[in-house]
C-alpha positions, 0 to 999 in steps of 0.5 A, spaced: 583 454 505 580 448 500 573 448 498 572 442 503 575 446 509 571 452 507 564 449 506 566 445 513 567 452 516 561 455 514 556 449 516 560 449 523 557 456 524 550 454 524 547 453 531 547 446 533 552 444 528 559 442 530 565 441 526 564 433 526 557 434 523 559 439 519 564 435 516 559 429 515 554 434 511 560 436 507 562 429 505 554 428 504 553 433 499 559 431 495 556 424 494 550 428 491 548 429 484 550 435 481 542 436 480 541 435 488 546 440 490 544 445 485 537 444 488 540 445 495 543 451 493 537 454 489 533 453 496 538 457 500 538 463 495 531 463 495 530 463 502 535 469 502 532 473 497 524 472 498 523 471 506 523 477 510 520 479 517 513 481 517 512 488 518 506 487 523 509 481 527 516 480 525 515 473 523 519 470 517 515 470 511 515 471 503 508 475 504 508 482 508 503 482 512 505 474 514 499 469 513 498 469 520 497 476 521 492 476 515 488 470 517 481 472 519 480 466 523 485 468 528 483 472 535 486 479 535 485 480 542 490 475 544 498 477 542 503 472 544 510 475 545 516 470 543 523 471 542 525 468 535 520 467 529 522 460 530 518 460 536 512 461 532 512 454 529 513 451 535 507 454 538 503 453 532 505 445 532 501 445 539 495 447 536 492 451 542 494 458 540 489 462 535 491 469 537 497 473 533 504 474 535 510 479 536 517 477 535 522 480 539 528 478 535 532 475 541 533 476 548 536 481 553 543 479 554 548 484 557 554 479 556 553 479 549 551 486 548 544 485 547 540 491 551 532 493 550 534 497 544 536 491 540 529 488 541 523 490 538 520 492 544 518 499 542 514 496 536 510 492 541 509 498 545 506 501 538 502 495 537 498 496 543 497 504 543 490 507 542 486 503 538 489 496 539 484 490 540 489 486 544 486 485 551 491 479 553 499 479 552 502 472 553 509 472 554 512 466 551 520 467 552 524 461 553 525 459 560 532 461 561 535 466 565 535 471 559 528 469 558 526 471 565 529 478 564 526 479 558 519 477 560 520 482 566 522 487 561 516 486 556 511 486 562 514 493 564 514 496 557 506 494 557 505 496 564 500 502 562 497 499 556 491 496 560 492 489 557 492 483 561 499 480 561 500 473 562 506 468 562 507 461 559 507 456 565 514 453 566 512 446 564 518 447 559 525 445 562 529 451 565 534 453 559 530 449 554 528 453 547 521 453 545 523 451 538 525 444 540 519 443 545 514 438 543 507 440 542 504 437 548 508 441 553 507 447 549 500 446 549 500 445 557 504 451 558 500 455 554 493 453 558 497 454 565 499 461 563 499 465 569 499 473 571 505 477 571 506 481 577 510 487 578 
């Protein structure tokens, strides 16, 4: 396999990048100066070497605990549960949420072999154990079939924790991802969250 074909194949593995876009990106890289390409390569290496999941919430960060967990201005009584760390950025852009987060690391997907043991639900249970200051858990999984099933799992896992459990409103389109939603839509979904029933 040629170097060009190899780069196209690797870029095409990225989410949202098809073979056509991967080819266009490859030829764009080839037109750049050596210094520009080296800067891109350094940035990729730095991300791989320095960014890790926060030991508290699972957010991706160079610090552990992450900046959000360390921020004394955030409300420790409200915890927002999301599927992926990328969802945190989407919620933060809304400017409406000032609590803490918990990243599940995905969603239930039996067809893909992802079950409850593959998600960070036990870590969530431990965070809500005795001595926790959390009074409300907002379940902000994606509005998809997998997201709804995952939300139900989260509700069941924390049923006995003695906290209020709410679900973001479905101002978000079914099948959509939080990561790609605009800030106003996310702000409205957070404001219109509802209690999750058994």
